[in-house]
C-alpha positions in Angstrom: 0.1 0.3 0.2 2.1 2.7 -1.3 -0.2 5.0 -2.8 -3.8 6.5 -1.7 -5.8 4.7 -4.1 -4.4 1.4 -3.5 -5.2 2.0 0.8 -8.7 3.5 -0.3 -9.2 0.3 -2.1 -8.0 -1.6 0.7 -10.5 -0.2 3.1 -13.4 -0.8 0.6 -12.4 -4.6 0.3 -12.1 -4.8 4.4 -15.5 -3.1 4.6 -17.1 -5.5 2.0 -15.4 -8.3 4.0 -17.1 -7.0 7.6 -20.6 -6.3 5.9 -20.6 -10.3 4.9 -20.0 -11.5 8.4 -22.1 -8.4 10.0 -25.2 -10.1 8.5 -23.9 -13.4 9.6 -24.3 -11.4 13.2 -20.5 -11.1 13.7 -20.0 -7.7 14.3 -16.6 -6.2 13.1 -14.7 -3.2 13.7 -11.5 -3.0 11.4 -8.8 -0.8 12.7 -5.4 0.3 11.6 -3.2 2.4 10.4 -4.9 2.2 6.8 -8.4 3.2 8.8 -6.4 5.8 10.8 -5.0 7.7 7.7 -6.9 6.8 4.9 -10.6 6.6 5.9 -11.3 10.0 5.2 -10.7 9.5 1.5 -13.8 7.1 1.1 -16.6 9.7 0.8 -14.7 13.0 1.2 -15.9 14.1 -2.4 -19.3 13.4 -2.1 -19.6 15.3 1.3 -17.5 18.2 0.7 -20.2 18.4 -2.5 -22.8 18.3 -0.3 -21.7 20.7 2.5 -20.3 23.6 -0.6 -23.9 23.2 -2.1 -25.3 23.7 1.4 -23.4 26.9 2.3 -23.9 28.2 -1.6 -27.9 27.7 -0.8 -27.5 29.2 3.0 -25.7 32.2 1.7 -28.8 32.6 -1.1 -31.3 32.8 1.1 -29.8 34.8 3.9 -28.5 37.3 1.5 -32.0 37.5 0.0 -33.8 37.8 3.5 -31.3 40.7 4.7 -30.8 42.5 1.4 -34.1 41.7 0.2 -33.0 41.3 -3.5 -32.9 38.1 -4.9 -30.7 38.9 -7.7 -27.6 40.6 -6.0 -28.0 37.2 -3.7 -27.8 35.0 -6.8 -24.7 37.3 -8.1 -22.9 37.0 -4.8 -23.6 33.3 -5.2 -22.8 32.7 -8.6 -19.5 34.6 -7.7 -18.6 32.2 -4.8 -19.2 29.1 -7.0 -16.6 30.5 -9.0 -14.2 31.1 -6.9 -14.9 27.2 -5.7 -14.1 25.9 -9.2 -10.6 28.1 -9.1 -9.5 26.8 -6.1 -9.9 23.5 -7.3 -8.4 24.4 -10.5 -5.6 25.8 -9.0 -5.4 22.9 -6.6 -5.8 20.3 -9.4 -2.4 22.6 -11.5 -0.4 22.5 -8.3 -0.7 19.2 -8.0 -2.4 19.3 -4.4 -4.4 16.3 -4.0 -8.1 16.5 -1.5 -7.8 15.5 1.9 -9.3 16.8 5.3 -6.9 19.9 5.3 -7.2 21.1 2.0 -11.2 20.6 2.1 -11.3 22.8 5.1 -9.2 25.5 3.2 -12.0 25.5 0.3 -14.8 25.7 3.1 -12.6 28.8 4.7 -12.0 30.4 1.2 -16.3 30.0 0.7 -16.9 31.8 4.2 -14.0 34.4 3.2 -15.6 35.0 -0.3 -19.1 35.6 1.1 -18.1 38.1 3.4 -16.2 39.8 0.3 -19.3 39.8 -2.1 -21.4 40.6 0.5 -19.2 44.0 1.2 -19.7 44.6 -2.7 -23.2 44.2 -2.5 -23.9 46.7 -0.1 -22.1 49.1 -1.7 -23.6 48.8 -4.9 -26.9 48.5 -2.9 -26.2 51.8 -0.9 -24.9 54.0 -3.5 -27.0 56.5 -4.9 -24.8 57.4 -7.8 -23.3 54.0 -9.5 -19.4 53.9 -9.5 -17.4 53.7 -12.5 -15.3 50.8 -10.9 -18.4 48.7 -10.8 -18.6 48.6 -14.1 -15.4 47.7 -15.2 
């Protein structure tokens, strides 16, 4: 087991064997180095995507409620979605593999991006005279 893929495949195979024994009434609890370090990779992508979608929906509804403008909320959410895509693209170009640490950094980056876009939206909504910078 020298690569992450082989470790994850080993964990999947062991989980299948454990399910067969649990169906027979023998509960099993595998443990060890592969389960400690590589089990996070089994469902990380699916749970991260669910979490990011929940964050984007929550941001949309919160901004729609507080700003009372769903169009600005949609723009803010789309900017944050593009930021997420750019982060994953940069991770791919730089060769950074997805694990718990980069996933946490992506979620933190979304939070910072939400704050930034909310400030820009608030400036746009409260300005009486359109700024030239907003149209560049």
